[in-house]
N, C-alpha and C positions, 0 to 999 in steps of 0.2 A: 504494500500500499503505499502511496506517496501523501505526504501531509506537506501543507505550506509552511509550518513551523515546528520548532520544538515542544511548545506547548500543546498542539492539537496531538501529537503524537504520543505524548505522555498522557494525555487526556484519554484517548483511545486505548492505550496499554493498561490504564488503569480499570478502564470499563471492561476491557476482557479479562483480567485478573479477576474481577469481581463477578461476572457471569461464569468463570470456570469454579470459583469458591461456591457461590449457590448452586452448580449443578452436581458438588460433590467430588470435583477432580483434586480438590487440596490434600486430600488423603491417600489417593491413589497413585499420586507420582512424586517421586523425591525430590525433584527438582525441576526449574523449567528454565529453558535457556531461550533468551530473547536476543538478537543481535540487531543493535542500532546503528546505522552508518548515517552520521551527520552530512547534510548537503555540502557538496564539494569535495568530499573525501575522496581520494585517490588510491590508496592502498592500506590494506588492513594486513599487518605483520601477526598479532597474536589476538585472539579472543578469548577473554576471561569470562568464566562462568560465575554468575552472583546467585547465591541462593536467596529467594524471598520467601520470607515466612509470616504468617499472620497467626497470632494467638487468639482465638476466639473465646468469649466469655464462656465459662462453663454454665451449665444449664441450671435453672433455680431448684428443679428438683430432677432426680434420675428419670428418664424418660421409660415407659413401658415398652416392651417388646413391639407392641403393634405401633407406638409412636417412631420408634427406632426404625422400624421396616418402611414406615411410610414418608417420613421426613416431613418437612415443615407445611408444604402445600397439599399434603394428603394425596399427591397423585404418586407416581412412579417413585420408589423410593431412590435414594442415593446409591446402594449398594447393588441394584439391579433387580430388586423382586418386581415381578409384573403385580398389577392390581388384584388380579385374581388370586395371586399368592401371598397378598399382604393384607387379607381382611383377619378379623378375629378369630372366625373358625380355623382359618389356615396358621395363624401364629401358634394357636394350640397344638396343631399337628407338627408344627417346627420343632416345637419346644420338645415335644415328646420323640421326634427323631433325633434331636440334639442329645437329650438325655440317654437315649439307647446307642448313641455313638454313629449314627447313620449318617448325619450332615454336620458339618463344621458350622462355626458362628457367624460364617458368610452365607451361610443355605447351599453350600456346595458337596456333593455327595463324598462320602469316604469309603464307598461300596464299588464294587465290580460295575462294569457298565449293565450287565443282565440285572444286578440286585437294584440298582439305581433306577432302570426303567419299571421294574415291580413296585418300588417305592413310590415313583411318580403314577403310576397307573392307580396304585391304592389312594394315593391324596387326591387324584381327580377325580375319584369315583365318589368320595367323600364329600368333595367341594364342588361337584358338579361342574368340572371343567369340560368343555367338549373337544376342544383344541388342544388337549394335554400334551401331545408330541411337540408341538411348536412352542406352547408355553415352557415346558421344560428344558426343552433341548437349546432354548434362547438362552435360559437363565444358565444351565449348565455348560453352554457352548458345547454342545454334541449335535452331531447330524445322524438321522436315522435312527431316533431311539426304538421307534416300533420295530426295526430289526432286531434290537437288543432285546426287547420285550417277547418276542415270538421265540427266539433264542433260548430264553429263560424259560418258557413255559416247556420246553423238551429235556430241562435239566432236573433231575431228581432233587438237588438243593433248593431249587425254588420253590417247591411245595413246602417244604419246612420253613423257609424264609417267608413265604405269604402266609404261613399261619402265625408266625412271629408278629407281622404286620398287622392282621386281624386282632390280635390280643392287644398290641400297642395302641391301635387306634380307636379300638371300640371300648 
């Protein structure tokens, strides 16, 4: 982008940093590198990296799991949970799955692909999610989860795991 003066460019930089902060990117990246070349510059020998950190104020009271999942605007949360998986009912299932050691604190599976597909199916059934493979595939960055699910149905250990899920979620 080209700006007429340094003040315009710094204003735009501040707006960009604020938008990144609001979108939750302040906790996902260890540093941000921005290169500013002043007008008339002819040669850059070395670019230094400067780390910019903002220390947000702590919340007045600890947020509930649902508040943490949804973020400030109650839309998709900062850590990537889709709205279908950030409801109160979903948060209860997430908590049970975390306590059982099936998912981590970022709602990512700690299971094999086949067991994760069975977990996704069980949660989707209880939450009434119709496009479960798209929702969970996006959240877990996995493609073709339906294949993992059908592979799981052919495994003996899957029956035992499905029984564990029924006991956990019911």
